[in-house]
C-alpha positions in Angstrom: 71.7 95.0 64.4 74.0 95.2 67.4 76.5 92.5 68.2 74.3 90.8 70.8 71.1 90.9 68.8 72.8 89.0 66.0 74.2 86.3 68.8 70.8 86.2 70.7 69.2 84.8 67.2 72.1 82.5 66.4 72.3 81.0 69.8 68.1 80.4 69.6 68.4 78.4 65.9 71.3 76.2 67.6 69.9 72.7 68.3 73.0 70.9 69.0 76.5 71.2 70.5 78.9 74.1 69.6 82.1 73.5 68.2 85.3 74.8 69.9 88.7 75.1 68.1 91.1 75.1 71.5 94.3 76.7 69.8 97.6 75.4 71.1 99.6 76.5 74.0 103.1 76.1 73.1 106.7 76.3 75.3 109.0 74.6 73.2 107.7 74.7 69.3 104.8 76.1 67.5 103.5 72.5 67.0 103.8 71.4 70.2 100.4 71.1 72.0 99.7 71.7 75.6 97.9 68.6 77.3 94.7 70.7 78.7 93.7 71.4 74.7 89.8 71.2 74.5 87.7 68.8 72.7 86.3 69.4 69.5 82.6 70.2 70.8 81.5 72.0 73.9 77.8 71.5 75.2 76.5 75.1 76.1 76.7 76.3 79.7 73.6 77.5 81.0 74.0 79.8 83.9 70.9 82.0 85.6 71.0 85.1 87.8 68.7 87.0 89.6 69.5 90.5 90.9 67.5 93.0 93.0 67.4 96.9 91.9 69.1 97.3 95.6 71.9 95.0 94.5 71.9 97.2 91.0 72.7 99.9 92.6 69.1 101.3 93.9 69.9 102.3 97.6 66.4 103.3 97.9 63.2 102.3 96.4 62.5 104.3 93.0 60.2 107.5 93.7 58.1 108.7 90.6 56.5 111.8 91.1 54.7 114.2 89.2 53.0 113.7 85.7 55.7 112.0 84.2 58.4 111.3 86.9 61.1 108.8 85.3 63.7 106.8 87.6 65.5 103.8 86.5 68.7 101.1 87.1 70.9 100.0 84.7 72.5 96.7 84.3 75.5 95.1 81.9 75.5 91.6 79.6 79.2 89.8 79.9 80.9 89.3 76.6 81.1 85.5 76.9 77.8 85.5 76.8 74.1 86.0 75.5 71.2 86.8 77.3 68.7 84.5 76.4 65.9 85.3 78.7 65.1 88.3 80.4 62.5 88.6 83.3 61.2 91.4 85.8 59.7 90.7 89.2 58.2 94.4 89.8 57.0 95.1 93.1 55.6 99.1 93.3 52.9 101.2 95.4 50.9 103.8 93.7 48.4 106.7 94.6 44.9 105.5 95.0 43.9 109.3 94.0 45.0 108.9 90.3 42.5 108.2 87.8 42.9 104.6 86.5 41.9 104.8 82.8 44.4 107.8 82.4 47.7 106.7 84.5 50.1 104.1 84.2 53.8 103.1 84.3 55.6 102.8 81.5 58.5 99.6 81.6 61.1 100.9 78.9 64.2 98.9 77.9 66.9 100.9 76.4 64.2 103.8 75.5 61.9 101.1 74.2 58.6 100.4 75.6 58.3 96.7 76.7 55.5 96.9 79.0 52.5 99.2 79.8 51.3 98.5 83.8 47.6 99.8 84.7 47.0 101.2 88.3 43.6 100.2 89.1 42.1 102.8 91.7 40.8 100.1 94.0 44.3 98.9 94.6 46.5 101.9 95.3 46.7 101.1 98.9 48.3 97.7 98.7 52.0 96.9 97.3 51.8 94.9 93.8 53.7 92.5 92.5 54.0 91.9 88.8 56.1 89.4 86.7 57.2 90.9 83.3 59.2 89.0 80.8 61.7 91.5 78.8 62.5 90.7 75.4 66.1 89.9 75.5 66.7 91.1 71.6 67.0 94.5 73.1 69.6 94.0 75.1 73.0 95.5 74.5 76.3 95.8 76.7 74.8 98.5 78.8 71.3 98.4 79.5 68.7 101.2 81.1 65.8 99.7 82.5 63.0 103.2 83.0 60.0 103.5 84.8 58.0 106.4 83.4 54.7 107.2 85.7 51.9 109.1 83.6 49.5 110.3 86.2 46.3 112.4 86.4 44.1 112.9 88.9 41.8 114.9 87.3 40.1 115.3 84.0 40.4 119.0 83.8 42.7 121.8 84.5 45.6 120.1 86.5 48.9 120.7 88.6 51.5 117.9 86.8 53.3 118.5 90.3 50.8 117.6 92.4 51.3 115.7 95.6 48.5 112.5 94.4 50.6 112.0 91.6 53.3 109.4 92.6 54.3 105.9 92.4 57.1 103.9 94.2 59.3 100.7 93.0 61.0 99.0 95.3 64.5 98.2 95.3 63.8 94.7 96.3 62.2 94.1 92.6 64.3 91.8 90.8 65.6 91.1 87.6 66.4 87.5 86.3 68.7 86.8 83.4 69.3 83.5 81.6 72.5 83.4 79.8 74.5 80.9 77.6 77.8 80.9 77.2 79.8 81.7 73.9 82.6 80.1 72.3 85.6 82.3 73.0 89.1 81.9 71.5 92.5 82.0 73.7 93.6 85.5 73.0 95.3 87.8 75.8 94.2 91.0 73.5 90.6 90.7 74.9 92.5 90.8 78.5 90.7 91.8 81.3 87.9 89.7 79.8 86.6 87.3 80.7 87.9 87.2 84.2 86.7 91.1 84.6 84.0 92.3 82.8 82.8 95.7 83.0 79.8 95.0 82.0 79.4 92.6 84.9 77.3 94.5 87.8 77.8 92.2 90.3 80.6 91.5 92.7 83.6 89.9 91.1 84.5 86.9 92.4 87.5 85.1 90.6 89.2 82.0 92.5 93.1 81.7 92.5 94.4 78.4 92.1 97.8 77.4 93.4 99.7 74.5 94.4 99.6 72.4 97.9 102.1 74.8 99.3 102.2 78.0 98.0 105.4 79.9 98.5 105.6 83.3 100.1 106.9 84.6 96.8 104.2 83.1 94.4 101.6 84.6 96.9 103.2 87.7 96.3 103.0 87.7 92.5 99.1 87.1 93.5 99.0 89.8 95.6 100.0 92.1 92.9 97.4 90.8 90.2 94.2 90.8 92.8 95.1 94.6 93.9 94.7 95.5 90.0 91.9 93.3 89.9 90.4 95.1 92.7 91.1 98.9 91.3 89.4 97.5 88.0 86.3 96.0 89.9 85.9 99.5 91.7 82.4 99.8 93.2 81.6 96.4 92.3 83.9 94.9 95.1 86.1 91.7 94.5 86.6 88.2 96.0 89.2 85.8 95.4 88.1 82.3 96.5 91.7 80.3 96.8 91.5 76.7 95.6 95.0 74.5 96.5 95.6 71.4 93.9 92.3 71.7 92.0 90.2 74.1 89.8 86.5 75.2 89.9 84.1 73.6 88.5 82.6 76.1 86.2 83.8 79.4 86.7 87.1 81.5 84.9 90.3 81.5 87.3 93.8 82.7 87.7 96.4 80.1 88.1 100.0 80.9 89.3 102.8 78.0 89.1 106.3 77.5 88.4 108.4 74.9 87.0 109.2 73.4 90.0 105.8 74.1 92.1 102.6 73.8 90.2 98.9 71.8 90.8 98.5 68.7 90.0 96.8 69.0 86.9 99.9 70.8 85.4 102.2 68.1 85.7 102.8 67.4 82.3 102.1 71.0 81.0 105.6 71.9 79.5 108.1 73.9 81.9 108.7 77.7 80.8 112.1 79.1 80.3 110.5 83.2 81.0 108.3 84.9 82.7 105.1 83.9 80.7 101.5 84.8 80.5 98.6 82.5 79.3 95.4 81.8 78.3 93.7 78.0 77.9 90.8 76.5 78.3 89.6 75.0 81.7 89.4 71.4 81.4 86.4 71.0 83.6 84.4 73.4 81.8 85.8 74.1 78.2 83.2 77.1 78.2 85.3 78.8 80.6 89.0 80.0 80.7 92.4 79.8 82.9 94.3 82.8 82.9 98.0 81.2 83.7 100.6 83.5 85.3 104.0 81.1 84.7 107.5 81.3 85.9 110.9 79.4 86.2 111.0 80.7 89.6 109.1 83.2 92.0 110.9 85.8 90.9 110.0 85.0 87.1 106.1 85.2 88.4 106.3 88.3 90.0 107.9 89.8 86.7 105.1 88.2 84.9 102.2 89.7 87.2 104.1 92.9 87.2 104.1 93.2 83.3 100.0 91.9 82.9 98.8 94.6 85.1 101.1 97.4 83.6 101.7 96.1 79.9 98.6 94.4 79.0 97.9 96.6 76.2 100.7 95.4 74.0 99.5 91.5 74.8 97.6 89.4 71.9 97.6 85.7 71.3 97.4 83.1 73.2 100.7 83.4 75.4 103.2 86.0 75.9 106.8 85.8 77.6 108.0 89.0 79.5 111.6 89.9 78.6 111.7 92.1 81.1 110.4 94.7 83.6 111.3 97.6 85.1 109.5 100.0 87.9 109.9 103.7 87.8 110.3 105.3 90.9 107.8 105.1 94.2 105.2 106.6 93.8 104.5 109.9 95.9 102.6 110.0 99.1 98.9 110.7 98.8 98.7 110.7 94.7 96.3 107.8 94.2 94.2 108.1 91.2 91.3 107.7 93.0 91.8 110.8 95.1 91.2 114.1 95.0 94.6 116.2 93.9 96.2 117.8 97.0 98.8 119.9 94.9 95.9 121.6 93.2 92.4 122.0 92.7 90.4 118.8 91.2 88.1 119.1 88.6 84.8 117.6 88.6 85.5 116.2 85.1 88.4 114.2 86.4 86.1 112.7 89.5 83.5 111.2 86.9 83.4 108.3 84.4 82.0 110.5 81.7 80.5 113.6 81.1 77.4 112.4 80.3 77.6 111.4 84.5 77.0 115.5 85.1 74.1 115.9 82.9 70.1 115.1 83.6 66.6 115.7 82.1 62.9 116.3 82.9 61.1 118.3 85.8 62.1 116.5 88.7 65.5 114.7 87.7 67.8 112.4 89.5 70.7 113.9 91.7 73.7 114.3 89.8 75.9 112.5 92.2 80.1 113.4 92.4 81.9 110.6 94.0 85.3 112.4 96.1 87.9 110.1 97.9 90.1 112.2 100.6 92.9 110.9 102.4 91.8 109.9 105.6 94.4 111.8 107.8 93.7 115.2 106.0 93.7 118.0 109.1 90.9 120.4 108.2 90.9 121.6 111.9 89.6 125.3 112.4 89.8 125.4 108.5 87.0 127.8 107.6 85.5 125.4 104.8 86.9 123.8 101.5 86.0 125.8 98.6 84.0 124.8 95.6 83.9 126.9 92.6 80.9 125.7 90.8 79.5 126.4 87.3 76.2 124.7 86.1 73.6 125.5 83.1 70.1 124.5 82.6 67.3 125.0 80.6 66.6 128.6 81.1 63.0 129.8 83.2 61.4 132.6 81.4 61.5 134.2 84.8 62.2 133.7 88.6 59.4 130.9 89.4 60.9 128.7 91.9 63.1 126.8 90.1 66.0 125.8 92.2 69.3 123.7 92.5 70.3 122.4 96.0 73.7 121.5 96.6 74.6 118.6 99.4 77.4 116.7 100.6 77.0 112.9 102.0 72.7 113.5 101.9 73.5 116.8 104.4 72.3 119.8 102.6 74.8 122.3 101.7 73.0 125.2 100.1 70.3 125.9 97.4 70.8 128.7 94.1 67.6 130.0 92.3 67.4 129.0 88.5 67.4 132.5 86.9 66.6 133.4 83.3 70.5 133.5 82.8 70.5 129.6 82.1 73.6 128.9 83.9 75.8 129.9 87.3 79.3 131.4 86.8 82.0 132.1 89.5 79.3 134.0 91.4 78.0 130.5 92.5 81.6 129.8 94.3 80.8 128.2 97.7 82.3 126.3 100.4 82.0 123.3 102.5 82.9 125.0 105.9 84.5 122.2 108.6 83.5 124.3 111.9 80.1 124.7 113.1 80.3 128.4 114.6 77.0 129.5 113.6 73.9 128.8 111.6 75.1 131.3 108.5 77.8 133.1 107.6 78.7 136.0 105.2 78.3 135.6 101.6 77.8 132.0 100.0 79.0 130.4 103.0 77.6 127.3 104.7 78.4 125.8 107.5 79.1 121.7 107.9 80.1 120.3 110.7 83.7 118.3 110.4 82.3 114.2 110.9 80.4 115.1 107.3 83.5 114.8 105.4 85.0 111.9 105.5 87.5 109.4 103.7 84.3 108.6 101.1 81.8 111.5 100.1 79.4 112.0 97.4 78.8 115.6 96.5 74.9 115.5 95.1 73.4 118.3 92.9 69.6 118.2 92.8 67.8 120.2 90.3 63.9 121.1 90.4 62.1 122.7 87.8 58.9 124.5 88.3 56.3 124.9 85.6 54.3 127.7 84.6 51.1 128.7 85.3 48.1 129.9 83.4 45.6 130.9 86.0 44.9 128.0 87.8 46.1 125.3 85.5 50.0 125.0 84.5 51.1 124.9 81.7 51.9 121.7 79.9 53.7 123.0 76.8 57.2 122.9 78.1 58.6 119.5 80.2 61.7 119.0 78.4 64.1 120.5 81.1 67.8 120.1 80.9 70.1 120.6 82.9 74.2 119.7 84.1 77.2 120.6 86.1 80.1 122.0 84.0 83.4 119.5 84.4 85.6 122.9 84.7 83.9 123.0 88.2 86.9 122.5 90.7 87.3 121.6 94.3 90.5 122.3 96.3 91.5 120.4 99.0 95.3 121.7 98.5 97.3 123.4 101.0 96.0 121.1 103.9 98.7 119.7 106.4 98.2 115.2 106.9 97.7 114.7 110.9 95.6 112.2 112.2 95.3 110.2 115.9 95.5 106.9 115.8 94.3 104.0 116.1 91.1 104.2 114.2 89.9 101.2 112.3 87.3 103.3 110.3 90.3 104.5 108.3 91.3 101.2 107.3 87.8 99.6 106.6 87.1 102.9 104.5 90.0 103.2 102.8 93.2 101.1 103.6 94.8 103.8 105.4 97.7 103.8 106.7 98.5 101.4 103.9 97.2 103.4 101.3 99.0 106.6 101.9 101.3 105.5 99.2 99.0 104.4 95.7 101.8 101.7 95.4 101.7 100.2 99.1 105.4 101.3 99.6 106.4 101.3 103.2 103.9 98.5 103.8 104.3 94.8 105.1 102.0 91.9 105.1 102.2 89.4 107.2 100.7 85.5 106.8 101.5 82.6 108.7 103.8 80.2 107.6 101.8 77.7 106.2 99.0 79.6 105.2 95.3 78.1 104.8 93.1 78.3 101.7 91.0 81.0 104.0 94.3 83.2 104.8 95.4 83.2 101.6 91.5 84.6 100.2 91.5 86.8 103.3 95.2 88.5 102.1 94.6 88.4 98.2 90.6 90.2 98.9 92.3 92.9 101.3 95.0 93.9 98.9 92.1 93.9 96.1 90.2 96.3 98.8 93.2 98.5 99.1 93.4 98.6 95.3 89.5 99.6 94.8 90.6 102.6 97.1 94.1 103.7 95.5 92.7 103.0 91.9 96.3 101.5 91.3 98.4 97.8 92.0 100.3 97.2 95.1 103.9 96.9 93.5 105.8 97.7 96.3 104.3 95.9 99.0 105.8 93.2 100.7 104.8 89.8 102.4 107.1 88.1 105.1 106.3 85.5 107.6 106.4 85.4 111.5 109.9 84.5 111.1 111.0 87.6 108.6 109.2 90.1 110.3 112.6 91.8 111.2 113.1 92.7 107.9 110.3 94.8 107.8 110.2 96.6 111.1 110.0 100.0 109.8 107.0 99.4 107.8 103.1 99.4 108.5 102.4 96.2 109.5 98.9 94.1 108.2 98.8 90.8 110.1 96.6 88.1 108.7 95.6 85.1 110.1 94.2 83.1 113.4 96.1 83.5 116.8 97.0 79.6 116.6 99.0 80.3 113.4 100.6 83.4 114.3 103.1 83.7 117.0 103.4 87.3 116.8 99.8 87.7 118.6 100.8 85.8 121.5 104.2 87.9 121.8 102.2 90.9 121.3 99.3 90.0 124.0 100.3 92.6 126.4 99.7 95.4 123.7 96.0 93.9 122.8 93.4 94.6 125.3 91.5 92.5 123.3 92.4 89.1 121.7 91.0 86.2 120.2 92.5 82.7 120.2 90.4 80.1 119.1 87.4 79.7 122.0 89.8 81.7 124.4 88.6 85.4 124.0 89.3 88.5 126.0 87.8 91.9 125.8 88.5 94.9 127.3 86.0 97.4 129.3 86.5 101.0 128.8 84.5 104.1 129.8 84.2 104.9 126.3 82.4 103.3 123.4 83.8 104.2 119.9 80.3 103.1 118.2 79.3 106.7 119.6 82.8 108.3 118.7 80.9 111.3 116.9 83.9 111.8 114.7 86.4 112.7 118.0 89.6 111.7 116.0 88.7 114.9 113.7 87.7 117.0 116.8 91.1 118.0 118.6 89.2 118.6 121.5 86.9 115.6 122.0 89.3 113.1 122.6 87.7 110.6 124.8 89.0 108.7 128.2 90.4 105.5 126.4 92.1 103.8 129.8 91.1 100.2 130.2 88.8 99.7 133.0 88.6 96.5 133.2 88.8 92.8 131.0 86.9 89.5 131.2 87.8 86.2 129.6 85.5 83.8 128.4 85.5 80.7 126.8 83.1 80.6 124.1 82.2 78.2 120.8 81.5 79.4 117.5 83.4 81.6 114.9 84.5 85.5 115.8 86.4 87.8 114.1 88.8 90.5 114.6 90.2 94.0 113.7 92.7 95.2 116.2 94.5 98.7 115.7 98.1 99.5 117.6 101.0 101.1 117.6 104.1 99.2 115.9 106.3 98.0 118.5 109.2 98.3 116.5 108.9 101.9 115.1 107.0 104.8 116.7 104.5 106.3 114.4 104.2 103.0 112.4 101.2 101.0 112.9 99.9 97.6 113.1 96.4 96.2 112.0 95.2 93.0 112.5 92.6 90.6 110.6 92.6 87.7 112.5 89.6 85.3 114.1 89.0 82.3 116.5 89.7 80.4 113.3 90.9 80.4 109.5 87.2 80.2 108.3 86.3 82.9 110.4 88.2 85.4 108.3 85.5 85.2 105.7 83.1 87.3 108.1 85.6 90.0 108.2 85.9 90.0 104.1 82.0 90.2 104.2 81.8 92.6 107.1 84.2 94.9 104.7 82.0 94.7 101.6 78.9 95.9 104.0 78.3 99.4 103.5 76.3 99.6 106.8 78.7 97.4 108.9 81.7 99.2 107.6 80.3 102.8 108.9 80.2 101.2 112.4 83.9 100.1 112.5 86.0 102.6 115.0 88.1 102.7 117.5 91.2 100.2 118.3 89.5 96.8 118.0 86.3 95.8 115.7 84.5 92.2 117.0 82.4 90.7 114.1 80.0 88.2 115.1 77.0 86.8 112.7 75.6 89.9 111.7 76.9 92.5 114.5 79.7 94.5 114.5 80.7 96.1 117.9 83.7 98.6 118.0 86.0 99.3 120.9 88.1 102.4 121.6 90.6 101.3 124.5 94.3 101.4 124.7 96.9 104.2 124.0 96.7 106.6 121.4 99.3 108.0 118.8 99.5 110.5 116.2 100.7 110.1 113.0 102.0 113.6 110.5 103.2 116.7 110.9 101.8 119.9 111.6 102.6 123.9 111.0 104.3 124.7 114.0 101.8 127.4 114.6 99.2 125.3 113.8 100.3 122.5 116.6 101.1 125.0 119.3 97.1 126.0 119.5 96.2 121.9 118.7 98.6 121.1 121.4 97.0 123.9 123.7 93.4 123.0 122.5 93.8 119.7 124.0 94.7 121.1 127.5 92.1 123.9 128.4 93.3 124.3 132.0 97.1 124.8 131.1 95.5 127.4 128.1 93.7 129.2 130.8 97.1 129.6 133.3 98.8 130.9 130.1 96.2 133.1 129.1 96.6 134.6 132.9 100.2 134.4 133.3 99.8 136.2 129.6 97.8 139.4 130.9 99.6 139.3 134.1 102.7 139.7 131.9 101.2 142.4 130.2 99.6 144.5 132.8 103.0 144.1 134.7 104.6 145.3 131.5 102.3 148.4 130.9 103.1 149.2 134.6 106.6 149.4 134.4 106.3 151.5 131.2 103.9 153.8 132.7 106.0 154.2 135.6 108.8 155.3 133.5 107.0 157.7 131.4 106.0 159.2 134.8 109.6 159.4 136.2 110.6 160.7 132.8 108.0 163.7 132.9 109.2 164.7 136.3 112.6 164.9 135.5 111.6 167.3 133.1 109.8 169.4 135.4 
């Protein structure tokens, strides 16, 4: 039996409280107990959570086509709990043309059939809803819930690919899991569990706890750890609710404390004599744990946080002390682990979690998806395209029968390949993802795609489609065990392109954290927070650092955190300013540079001739830059929360950027964080100002622009002239005249010489 099966049987037989022994956390000696030791008995904590299929990753309804269509979703089971009950609320629709006595949908959990859903003919035109219990004993660490359509439309000769054979599972279907907490030992060997569990597919929500007035040094150490958690959480997203001088009631949490500055509940906790990391039981809920980052002062906290993210592999036991930490040289620009390589071609095997992610099976299998993260300032102007050396394998058809493999990027079709009897595609399948639209077709394997299709975050999609051979008027059903794969040695090459961009563009920041993520460790970046930050300000800071960690896949080891009074120390850095205008005197100081501003109920909004929402990727198209002049400004007073993202060139250093995350009040910053978690809203963020109110996002492109990066001389000349067509025309006329004048002088000289020879 699996670990979860054994634990499930044990948990279901328990009738009383669970006994737990809390190992002591010592500072002065091995026998000294912490005053926060848990009681001898712990009442099990029962939790229930409901997730829609959309939250589990199904961005669209699950479509089942053909006689044996398959689709599904995945979910995990945390290590600190055992699932005692699972329930599925299924919403589905199916074709009324299928035979009710032969057609059905098999529901499978980890490849075992748990239910069979009948398909009555008289209900095929309606959306159906069905609740199904799932056997929790079948659950493991990672689980796959699949739906297989067994469809028939006639009792005689039938085509498994007939359009009458279909069913659709709504992505609003829900999975409800009831779980019982497990008693965990205080052992850092399991870190990052239970604070982050990779089996948990929901957004990471991890409270950070501080003293009533945390220092800037303490917050900087916390930012390092939050960025690491953001990188670990990845696509799940991360939020860090902030508590000042209090503990969460029923959650795991991270606590930062020095000997002189600590939350009240740690008043009697022994002082530490070195940077320390410990794990203890949450006194408010013994089933939950506290990760303690401790030190004598702020410097110790920074060392403890750095050691936790860099040296966790060697940590065991309930407590460790840090003897020292040495950071290597700063990272190079654009070398983030999550981004494609800039110095060579990137193999597909480097872009996926495992080789199984590049394999599919079935007649109409799901897409193979390969995610690509590209630097936001990659300059692809006038490029013929991004080359892909594609290799793929598949179950070989007996003959060329119409089976195909289609390639797309970001759901935009690129090219398709016929699947030949050879069973594989090699170097002859090389193709390019062109970035300039100079025609419908190109020679060879080139397929043209407009530049705005390739952004900071991209996904290559490979869709196989197999055709069953026919015998007369009937399709053969003898072999539908088709398998296919993209070879992990396939490569995509982004090397050789310069880095150059026109700013401000808040879409770059929203998608990838640019320009701060140019260096994965955030070298050359500074965050500015109020002198006395509120819990909302701290949560915004920690979450934004996690957002950048998710982009780069690396912790922010070298960023700097300052208050407005310390701004002179970071004038040469890119600045991320966080806080409401009432708390940030810098925003009032920079008011003339901000055509749009939000200061409590006072709001000033600029008007221009151009809407950034219809930008059509203007920042990537050299000949399409709009007029960003300010035509007017409107000043109003209004109630209610309004959040804003603002971008402009640094007033201190040319070429450096300032991004401001602000709101009408500190609580409004949460609206900005929610918007940055929403893919649909992020797609609407562009230009120099983004206003967020309720569920609406409005982008503006007003005020001056500036350029960052370097171009080769010849490329820069053509780029410069492409923005000035009149100057280019004048230069062309002058060039023609000069050339004609030179030819005329040459002809005269030749004529004169001939006359002399006569």
